[in-house]
KEGUGU-369353 format. One line per 3 residues: their letters; for each residue x, z, y of N, C-alpha, C. Coordinates in Angstrom, 2 decimals, always signed. Layout:
N
A> X,Z,Y,X,Z,Y,X,Z,Y  ...
This chain:
109
MIK> -0.29,+8.02,-14.91,-0.12,+8.10,-13.89,-0.84,+6.80,-13.02  -1.70,+6.87,-11.65,-2.51,+5.92,-11.49,-2.08,+5.23,-10.23  -1.49,+3.94,-9.80,-1.38,+3.42,-8.88,-2.15,+2.88,-7.96
ITA> -2.56,+2.51,-6.74,-3.14,+2.15,-5.89,-2.15,+1.11,-5.06  -2.75,-0.41,-5.25,-1.59,-1.06,-4.59,-2.38,-1.52,-3.70  -1.89,-1.51,-2.43,-2.62,-2.74,-1.33,-1.35,-3.79,-1.00
VYR> -1.55,-4.94,-1.02,-0.22,-6.34,-0.91,-1.02,-7.19,+0.55  +0.09,-7.61,+1.46,-0.49,-8.35,+1.95,+0.44,-9.42,+2.15  -0.67,-10.57,+2.41,+0.20,-11.84,+1.90,-0.01,-12.50,+2.94
WRE> +0.97,-13.70,+3.43,+0.98,-13.73,+4.85,+0.24,-15.24,+4.61  -0.20,-15.79,+6.16,-0.66,-16.61,+5.93,-0.48,-17.52,+7.25  -0.86,-18.66,+7.51,-0.77,-19.46,+8.92,-1.26,-18.25,+10.14
GAT> -0.64,-18.01,+10.95,-1.17,-17.39,+12.46,-1.23,-16.27,+12.34  -0.67,-15.23,+11.24,-0.55,-14.22,+10.60,+0.33,-13.21,+11.86  +0.23,-11.82,+11.75,+1.17,-11.37,+12.46,+1.00,-9.63,+11.55
FDH> +2.26,-9.14,+11.95,+2.72,-7.85,+11.07,+3.44,-7.29,+11.94  +3.11,-6.19,+12.45,+3.82,-5.14,+12.95,+4.39,-3.71,+11.93  +5.38,-4.46,+11.44,+6.13,-3.61,+10.82,+6.58,-1.72,+10.59
DYY> +6.91,-2.07,+12.20,+7.42,-0.39,+12.71,+6.18,+0.44,+12.62  +5.03,-0.20,+13.10,+3.92,+0.46,+13.22,+3.11,+1.09,+11.86  +2.98,-0.04,+11.13,+2.99,+0.03,+9.42,+3.64,+1.48,+8.65
HRE> +4.52,+1.32,+8.75,+5.66,+2.41,+7.85,+5.86,+3.67,+8.61  +5.54,+3.12,+10.11,+5.72,+4.99,+10.86,+4.49,+5.42,+10.98  +3.39,+4.81,+11.63,+2.17,+5.44,+12.19,+0.71,+4.98,+10.88
HMR> +0.66,+3.87,+10.31,-0.18,+4.00,+9.29,+0.20,+5.06,+8.06  +1.38,+4.66,+7.58,+1.80,+5.35,+6.32,+1.30,+7.08,+6.81  +1.42,+7.46,+8.05,+1.38,+8.76,+8.07,-0.27,+8.82,+8.40
IAR> -1.24,+8.36,+8.56,-2.36,+8.30,+8.77,-2.69,+8.10,+7.47  -2.09,+7.49,+6.41,-2.44,+7.20,+4.89,-2.06,+8.52,+4.58  -1.31,+9.37,+4.43,-0.93,+10.11,+3.86,-1.54,+11.64,+4.01
AAL> -1.74,+11.48,+5.58,-2.58,+12.65,+6.24,-4.31,+12.63,+5.47  -5.10,+11.41,+5.10,-5.65,+11.03,+4.45,-6.09,+11.52,+3.19  -4.92,+10.95,+2.12,-4.77,+10.90,+0.82,-4.35,+12.36,+0.05
QPL> -3.70,+12.81,+0.67,-2.97,+14.22,+0.43,-3.71,+15.15,-0.01  -5.07,+15.16,+0.48,-5.80,+16.81,+0.23,-6.32,+16.19,-1.15  -6.26,+14.91,-1.14,-7.43,+14.37,-2.33,-6.35,+13.93,-3.58
GLV> -5.19,+14.36,-3.70,-4.03,+14.57,-5.12,-3.47,+13.56,-5.04  -3.10,+13.21,-3.63,-1.79,+11.96,-3.66,-0.82,+12.62,-3.76  -0.10,+11.72,-5.08,+1.46,+12.38,-5.31,+2.83,+11.89,-5.43
RLE> +2.42,+10.81,-4.69,+3.94,+10.12,-3.85,+2.93,+8.68,-3.05  +3.62,+8.14,-2.10,+3.16,+7.12,-1.21,+4.63,+6.54,-0.77  +4.31,+4.93,-1.08,+5.41,+4.29,-0.69,+4.92,+2.84,+0.23
SDR> +5.90,+2.60,+0.59,+5.60,+1.13,+1.79,+6.73,+0.28,+1.31  +6.51,-1.07,+1.60,+8.00,-2.03,+1.10,+7.42,-3.18,+2.40  +8.76,-3.23,+2.86,+8.92,-3.94,+3.92,+9.52,-5.36,+2.92
VLH> +9.30,-6.50,+2.66,+9.95,-7.44,+1.79,+10.57,-7.96,+2.65  +11.75,-8.26,+2.47,+13.15,-9.02,+3.27,+13.50,-10.24,+2.46  +13.25,-10.54,+1.00,+13.75,-11.79,+0.84,+12.24,-12.38,+0.57
PGE> +12.41,-13.62,+0.68,+13.56,-15.07,+1.11,+13.30,-15.53,+2.41  +13.40,-14.64,+3.38,+13.54,-14.93,+4.45,+12.26,-15.00,+5.21  +11.91,-16.18,+6.38,+10.94,-16.15,+6.88,+9.68,-16.10,+6.43
PRP> +8.83,-15.53,+6.42,+7.38,-15.62,+5.87,+6.79,-17.07,+5.34  +6.43,-16.97,+4.31,+5.57,-18.70,+4.07,+4.18,-18.51,+3.41  +3.26,-18.88,+3.91,+1.49,-18.91,+3.41,+1.76,-18.75,+1.80
GQV> +1.11,-17.53,+1.40,+0.97,-16.83,+0.29,+2.05,-15.65,+0.02  +2.95,-15.94,+0.57,+4.19,-14.62,+0.54,+3.82,-13.25,+0.89  +4.19,-12.64,-0.15,+3.94,-10.94,+0.09,+4.96,-10.72,+1.24
VAL> +4.46,-9.92,+2.48,+5.07,-9.47,+3.24,+5.41,-7.75,+3.44  +4.40,-7.16,+2.65,+4.50,-5.66,+2.78,+3.53,-5.51,+1.54  +3.62,-4.29,+1.65,+2.79,-3.37,+0.41,+2.98,-2.14,+0.36
TNA> +2.16,-1.02,-0.36,+2.07,-0.13,-0.12,+1.58,+0.49,-1.84  +2.35,+1.11,-1.92,+2.01,+2.20,-3.60,+1.60,+3.25,-2.98  +0.22,+4.24,-3.78,-0.54,+5.26,-3.64,-0.60,+5.79,-5.08
FFS> +0.27,+7.04,-5.17,+0.53,+7.33,-6.59,-0.79,+8.35,-6.80  -1.24,+8.87,-7.86,-2.36,+9.48,-8.05,-1.64,+10.23,-9.75  -2.65,+10.74,-9.87,-2.58,+11.62,-11.53,-3.43,+10.75,-12.50
DLK> -4.41,+10.70,-12.21,-5.49,+10.29,-12.76,-6.36,+8.96,-12.37  -7.06,+8.02,-12.84,-8.00,+7.06,-12.38,-9.14,+7.78,-11.54  -9.95,+9.10,-12.18,-10.85,+9.76,-11.68,-10.52,+9.76,-10.42
QAQ> -9.74,+10.53,-10.05,-8.87,+10.92,-8.71,-8.62,+10.08,-7.66  -7.74,+9.02,-8.52,-7.34,+7.65,-7.51,-8.84,+7.23,-6.87  -9.77,+6.61,-7.81,-11.10,+6.21,-7.42,-11.82,+6.92,-6.34
AAA> -11.85,+8.31,-6.50,-12.62,+9.30,-5.42,-11.88,+9.02,-4.40  -10.46,+9.17,-4.33,-9.74,+9.43,-2.86,-9.78,+7.79,-2.35  -9.41,+6.45,-2.91,-9.70,+5.49,-2.24,-11.23,+5.32,-1.64
KQT> -12.14,+5.95,-2.68,-13.53,+5.70,-2.04,-13.60,+6.35,-0.45  -12.99,+7.56,-0.89,-13.10,+8.98,+0.58,-12.92,+7.98,+1.77  -11.52,+7.57,+1.35,-10.73,+6.95,+2.64,-10.75,+5.75,+3.25
AAA> -11.44,+5.06,+2.14,-11.39,+3.59,+2.90,-11.81,+3.05,+4.14  -12.69,+3.42,+4.83,-13.11,+3.22,+5.70,-11.91,+3.80,+7.21  -11.56,+5.16,+6.94,-10.84,+5.48,+7.92,-9.71,+4.45,+7.83
LMA> -8.96,+4.05,+7.07,-7.67,+3.13,+6.35,-7.82,+1.75,+6.92  -8.97,+1.36,+6.74,-9.21,-0.01,+6.82,-9.22,+0.05,+8.45  -10.16,+1.01,+9.05,-10.37,+0.74,+10.65,-8.63,+0.68,+11.15
DIS> -7.65,+1.26,+10.61,-6.34,+0.82,+11.53,-5.96,-0.36,+11.01  -6.14,-0.87,+10.18,-5.44,-2.49,+9.86,-4.99,-3.52,+11.20  -6.11,-3.20,+12.15,-6.12,-4.16,+13.06,-5.18,-3.93,+14.02
NYT> -4.60,-2.36,+14.06,-3.51,-1.88,+14.66,-2.08,-2.38,+14.69  -1.94,-3.18,+13.34,-0.39,-3.77,+13.10,-1.00,-5.21,+12.62  -1.62,-5.57,+11.98,-1.99,-7.00,+11.13,-3.14,-7.75,+11.43
NIQ> -3.12,-8.85,+11.43,-4.51,-9.87,+11.28,-4.69,-10.35,+9.69  -4.08,-9.34,+8.64,-4.27,-10.15,+7.32,-4.47,-9.09,+6.49  -5.86,-9.40,+5.87,-6.83,-8.54,+5.28,-6.21,-8.19,+3.75
PES> -5.80,-6.87,+3.53,-5.08,-6.78,+2.12,-5.73,-6.93,+0.79  -4.91,-7.51,-0.10,-5.98,-7.19,-1.33,-5.08,-6.05,-2.27  -6.13,-5.51,-2.79,-6.06,-4.07,-3.55,-5.75,-4.23,-4.91
YFA> -5.74,-3.62,-5.85,-5.71,-3.00,-7.33,-5.49,-1.68,-7.54  -5.98,-1.19,-9.05,-5.42,+0.32,-9.19,-5.01,-0.46,-10.55  -3.86,+0.17,-10.77,-2.91,+0.08,-11.99,-2.65,+1.14,-12.76
QML> -2.42,+1.12,-14.08,-1.77,+2.69,-15.09,-0.39,+2.21,-15.15  +0.27,+3.21,-14.86,+2.47,+3.48,-14.61,+2.34,+3.84,-16.17  +2.97,+3.10,-16.85,+3.76,+3.17,-18.21,+5.11,+3.04,-18.03
AHE> +5.71,+4.62,-18.98,+7.54,+4.65,-18.46,+8.05,+4.09,-19.48  +8.99,+3.37,-19.09,+9.85,+3.19,-20.60,+11.16,+3.32,-20.29  +11.95,+3.96,-21.28,+13.11,+4.46,-21.18,+14.00,+3.54,-21.16
VAS> +15.03,+3.36,-20.56,+16.23,+3.24,-20.33,+17.65,+3.48,-20.43  +17.99,+2.79,-21.60,+18.93,+3.25,-22.48,+20.64,+3.13,-22.13  +21.57,+4.17,-21.82,+22.62,+4.32,-20.93,+23.69,+3.38,-21.87
A> +24.73,+2.76,-20.90,+25.11,+1.94,-21.32,+26.58,+2.81,-22.20
């Protein structure tokens, strides 16, 4: 499983509309990515440690795909549309990366 993560780090003068991000931007992302192999989509609103400080992550998105080739193709095909919506909820440029997800068994107590 491959995960594409977009991370938003706070900076002085930043704004972030979490309601728009979680409601509308995730709808746009899901509609764009699902036909290209999206398996699961998650968005996080960071709650702790309170008021954001410069460099602190305030939100992130994880989009999951079956394999790297599929994830790369989806990212390439949807980047322009997803980036065009950013100004509707923030003035922070997201950082993004691809990661391979590895499962680790958790023993029962």
